[in-house]
C-alpha positions, 0 to 999 in steps of 0.5 A, a space after each residue: 851936495 844938496 838937491 834942489 830939484 829932482 828931474 826925471 831925466 838926465 842931461 843926456 836925455 834932455 839932449 836927446 829929446 831936443 835932437 830927436 824932433 830935428 833929426 826925425 822931423 817927418 816921423 814925428 810930424 806923421 805921429 803928431 797928425 795921427 795924434 791930432 786926428 784922434 784927439 779931434 775924433 774924441 772931442 767930437 764923440 765926448 762933447 769936448 770932455 776928455 777922459 785923459 790928459 794929453 800926456 796919456 794920449 801922447 804916451 799910448 800913441 807914441 808907444 805904438 810907434 817905433 823910436 818915438 818918445 812920447 815926451 818929445 811927441 807931446 812938445 812937438 804936438 803943442 809947438 806945431 799944431 792947434 792943440 785941442 787939449 793941453 795938460 
């Protein structure tokens, strides 16, 4: 068997990541709103220059909340908000 591409997640994990924002839409919306507020504040404080990538911010905010997957949060933010920063 030849492996053409190494992926970080299994097919099961990918399926769960697609279902989570549908099932827990309100929870992801609240956390994404908090993420957006933090990013707007950081943009204002640092003159538009961010020290970290979007993934870092989503990971830290996502890990601070129970049952929030930071990969799902990042995609939810990009899909539903006017992104202040992208990777």
